[in-house]
C-alpha positions in Angstrom: -13.6 -5.6 -85.7 -10.7 -6.1 -83.2 -9.5 -2.9 -81.6 -5.8 -2.1 -81.7 -4.7 -1.2 -78.1 -1.1 -0.4 -79.1 0.2 2.9 -78.0 3.7 4.3 -77.6 3.9 6.2 -74.4 6.0 9.4 -74.5 8.9 10.1 -72.1 8.5 6.7 -70.6 11.9 6.4 -69.0 11.7 10.0 -67.7 8.3 9.3 -66.1 9.5 6.1 -64.4 12.5 7.9 -63.0 10.5 11.0 -62.1 7.9 9.1 -60.1 10.7 7.4 -58.1 8.6 4.2 -58.0 8.6 2.1 -54.8 7.8 -1.6 -55.1 5.1 -1.4 -52.4 3.8 2.0 -53.3 0.4 3.3 -54.3 0.2 4.9 -57.7 -2.5 6.6 -59.8 -2.6 6.9 -63.6 -5.3 9.5 -64.1 -5.2 9.2 -67.9 -4.8 5.5 -68.7 -5.1 5.9 -72.4 -3.9 2.6 -73.8 -1.8 1.6 -70.8 1.8 2.2 -72.0 2.8 4.1 -68.8 0.5 2.0 -66.6 2.2 -1.3 -67.8 5.6 0.2 -67.1 4.6 1.2 -63.6 3.0 -2.2 -62.8 6.3 -3.9 -64.0 8.1 -2.0 -61.2 5.6 -2.8 -58.4 5.9 -5.8 -56.1 3.1 -7.9 -54.8 2.1 -5.2 -52.2 2.1 -2.4 -54.7 -1.1 -0.9 -56.2 -2.0 1.0 -59.4 -5.3 2.8 -59.7 -6.3 4.2 -63.1 -8.9 6.5 -64.5 -10.0 7.5 -68.0 -13.0 9.2 -69.6 -12.8 7.0 -72.7 -14.8 3.8 -72.5 -12.5 2.2 -75.0 -9.5 3.0 -72.7 -11.3 1.2 -69.8 -12.0 -1.8 -72.1 -8.3 -1.8 -73.1 -7.3 -1.8 -69.4 -9.6 -4.7 -68.5 -8.2 -6.7 -71.4 -4.5 -6.0 -70.6 -4.5 -5.9 -66.8 -7.9 -7.2 -65.6 -6.3 -10.3 -64.1 -3.7 -8.4 -62.0 -4.9 -8.0 -58.4 -2.7 -4.9 -58.0 -4.6 -3.0 -60.7 -8.0 -1.4 -60.8 -9.6 1.2 -63.2 -12.7 3.5 -63.1 -14.3 5.2 -66.0 -14.5 8.9 -65.4 -12.7 12.2 -65.5 -9.5 12.7 -63.4 -11.4 15.6 -61.8 -13.0 12.9 -59.6 -9.6 11.9 -58.3 -10.2 13.0 -54.8 -13.5 11.3 -54.4 -12.3 8.1 -55.9 -9.4 7.9 -53.4 -11.6 9.0 -50.5 -13.9 6.0 -51.2 -10.9 3.7 -50.8 -9.4 5.6 -47.8 -6.4 6.5 -49.8 -6.4 10.3 -49.5 -2.9 11.5 -48.6 -1.5 8.0 -49.2 -0.6 8.1 -52.9 3.1 7.8 -53.7 2.9 8.9 -57.3 0.3 10.4 -59.7 0.7 10.5 -63.5 -1.3 12.8 -65.8 -0.7 12.4 -69.5 -2.8 15.1 -71.0 -2.3 14.1 -74.6 -4.8 12.3 -76.9 -3.6 8.7 -77.3 -2.5 7.5 -80.7 -5.4 5.0 -81.1 -7.8 7.9 -80.5 -6.1 10.0 -83.2 -5.9 7.1 -85.6 -9.5 6.0 -85.2 -11.3 8.2 -87.7 -14.7 7.4 -86.1 -13.7 9.3 -83.0 -13.3 12.6 -84.9 -10.0 13.7 -83.3 -8.0 13.9 -86.5 -8.7 15.5 -89.8 -6.2 13.3 -91.7 -9.0 10.9 -92.5 -12.8 11.3 -93.0 -14.8 10.8 -89.9 -17.7 12.2 -87.9 -17.1 15.6 -86.3 -17.3 14.4 -82.7 -14.0 14.8 -80.6 -15.5 13.8 -77.2 -13.3 11.8 -74.9 -16.5 10.2 -73.6 -18.9 9.9 -76.5 -21.9 9.5 -74.1 -21.3 12.9 -72.4 -21.8 16.5 -73.6 -22.2 17.8 -77.1 -20.2 16.8 -80.1 -18.0 19.2 -82.0 -20.5 19.1 -84.9 -23.4 20.1 -82.7 -21.5 23.0 -81.1 -20.1 24.3 -84.4 -23.5 24.2 -86.0 -25.2 26.0 -83.1 -22.7 28.4 -81.5 -22.7 32.1 -82.6 -19.8 33.5 -84.6 -18.3 35.4 -81.7 -18.1 32.3 -79.4 -16.5 30.2 -82.1 -13.9 33.0 -82.8 -13.2 33.4 -79.1 -12.5 29.6 -78.6 -10.2 29.4 -81.7 -8.3 32.5 -80.5 -8.0 31.8 -76.8 -7.5 28.0 -76.9 -5.8 27.6 -80.3 -4.0 30.9 -80.5 -5.4 31.1 -84.0 -4.8 34.6 -85.5 -7.3 34.1 -88.2 -10.1 33.0 -85.8 -12.5 35.6 -87.0 -12.2 34.6 -90.6 -12.6 30.9 -89.8 -15.6 31.5 -87.5 -17.3 33.6 -90.3 -16.7 30.8 -92.8 -18.2 28.2 -90.5 -21.3 30.3 -89.9 -21.7 30.9 -93.7 -21.2 27.2 -94.5 -23.7 25.9 -92.0 -26.4 28.2 -93.3 -26.6 26.0 -96.4 -25.2 22.7 -95.1 -24.4 21.8 -91.5 -20.8 20.6 -90.9 -20.7 16.9 -90.3 -17.2 15.5 -90.9 -13.6 16.3 -89.9 -12.5 16.6 -93.5 -15.3 19.1 -94.3 -14.1 21.3 -91.3 -10.4 21.0 -92.3 -11.1 22.0 -95.9 -13.2 24.9 -94.9 -10.5 26.2 -92.5 -7.8 25.7 -95.2 -9.8 27.8 -97.6 -10.5 30.5 -95.0 -6.9 31.0 -93.9 -5.0 33.3 -96.2 -1.5 32.3 -95.0 -0.4 28.7 -94.4 2.5 27.8 -92.1 5.2 25.5 -93.4 4.9 21.9 -92.3 1.6 22.5 -90.5 -1.9 22.1 -91.8 -3.9 25.3 -91.4 -6.6 23.5 -89.5 -4.3 22.2 -86.8 -4.7 25.0 -84.3 -8.4 25.3 -84.7 -9.1 21.5 -84.4 -7.0 21.4 -81.3 -8.9 24.4 -79.8 -12.3 22.8 -80.5 -11.2 19.5 -78.9 -9.9 21.3 -75.8 -13.2 23.3 -75.6 -15.5 20.3 -76.2 -13.8 18.3 -73.4 -13.3 21.2 -71.0 -9.7 20.2 -70.9 -8.1 23.3 -69.3 -10.8 23.5 -66.6 -10.3 19.8 -65.9 -6.5 20.3 -65.5 -7.0 23.2 -63.0 -9.5 21.1 -61.1 -7.3 18.0 -60.7 -4.2 20.0 -59.8 -6.0 21.6 -56.9 -6.6 18.1 -55.5 -3.0 17.0 -55.8 -1.6 18.2 -52.5 -4.4 16.5 -50.6 -4.0 13.1 -52.3 -0.2 12.8 -52.2 1.7 11.3 -49.3 4.7 13.1 -48.0 7.5 12.8 -50.7 4.8 11.5 -53.1 5.3 12.8 -56.6 3.2 14.2 -59.4 4.3 13.8 -63.1 2.3 15.8 -65.7 2.9 15.5 -69.4 1.5 18.4 -71.5 1.2 18.7 -75.2 -0.2 22.3 -75.5 1.4 25.5 -74.3 -1.8 26.6 -72.4 -1.8 23.3 -70.4 1.9 23.5 -69.6 1.5 27.1 -68.5 -1.2 26.0 -66.0 0.9 23.2 -64.6 4.0 25.4 -64.4 2.2 28.1 -62.5 0.5 25.7 -60.2 3.8 24.1 -59.1 5.4 27.5 -58.8 2.6 28.9 -56.6 2.5 25.7 -54.4 6.3 26.0 -53.9 6.0 29.6 -52.8 3.3 28.7 -50.4 -0.1 30.3 -49.9 0.3 34.1 -49.7 -2.1 36.5 -47.9 -3.5 39.4 -49.9 -1.0 42.2 -50.0 -3.5 44.7 -48.6 -4.2 42.5 -45.6 -1.0 40.9 -44.4 -1.7 38.7 -41.3 1.2 38.7 -38.9 2.1 35.3 -37.4 0.5 33.2 -40.1 2.7 30.3 -41.4 2.7 30.1 -45.2 4.2 26.7 -45.9 4.8 25.4 -49.4 3.1 22.1 -50.2 4.9 21.1 -53.3 8.4 21.5 -54.7 9.5 21.2 -58.3 11.8 18.3 -59.1 14.3 19.4 -61.7 13.3 21.4 -64.8 10.8 20.8 -67.5 11.8 17.7 -69.6 11.3 17.3 -73.3 11.7 14.3 -75.6 15.1 13.5 -77.0 15.8 13.8 -80.7 16.0 10.0 -80.7 12.5 9.6 -79.2 11.1 12.3 -81.6 12.5 10.5 -84.6 10.9 7.2 -83.4 7.6 8.9 -82.3 7.0 12.3 -83.9 4.0 12.9 -81.6 6.5 13.3 -78.7 7.8 16.5 -80.2 5.5 18.9 -78.3 5.5 16.9 -75.0 6.6 18.6 -71.8 7.0 16.7 -68.5 7.0 18.5 -65.2 7.5 16.8 -61.8 6.7 18.0 -58.3 7.1 16.4 -54.9 4.8 16.7 -51.8 6.4 18.4 -48.9 5.6 17.9 -45.2 
């Protein structure tokens, strides 16, 4: 079966403008996905430009090799963007990157491929791993974790107010029959939730929370952000697209704290120390236009934040 590598990138024009792409610059796409943003960046690079890409998903790497494998300006590695610093260090590119893109969303082909277990709109195995060869699947975790842990994940990562009810229902269900498919999970949650939001499936928050937990998504975001000031060249830019309020909050606070500069503990102020900011925000948070949302409903929750490396 031929894989479909089509994917409509969100906020494409805004990303291109925000990265302020130079024809001979060095750029990194830390979340290649299906290459929508990467292709647009490559189209703006000259012969001396370079685009390095990363992705956990082996299918994303396959997509990259098919689309851009013949372009000498492009290279991709399979792996988490938490390895950004080490990847660049191997190529002597630390502190030389002119632009970094992180698109934290799940790509449309991942959502649409029922076999990956990211969506409950179709029947599929309860997996949800970005890299199916690493870690435990959603099914394994849900069938083994205790009720308190499941409830905590749903509440903290999904902001699900019925987390306790849902966790209790999951534990009761697996006592007779282990959860195996996305639809089984969605139907169980729907039955456990007493109140349903208009225009939103009752399983939406929980499924998103489970995916974030299984892939350590928030920890990974924190890890890569800490590396950004060391990998960017002066005036190099970072563009981050978030689709979840918790992710966006981490990005917003990181940029804010870096702009303020490292501060000493209030109890131990150290006279004479120079607390220089390393990044500055570029403009305000950007959201998709109504036109883009009408053409691509998955852009509705996207938030783009841009920051620039200072001296």
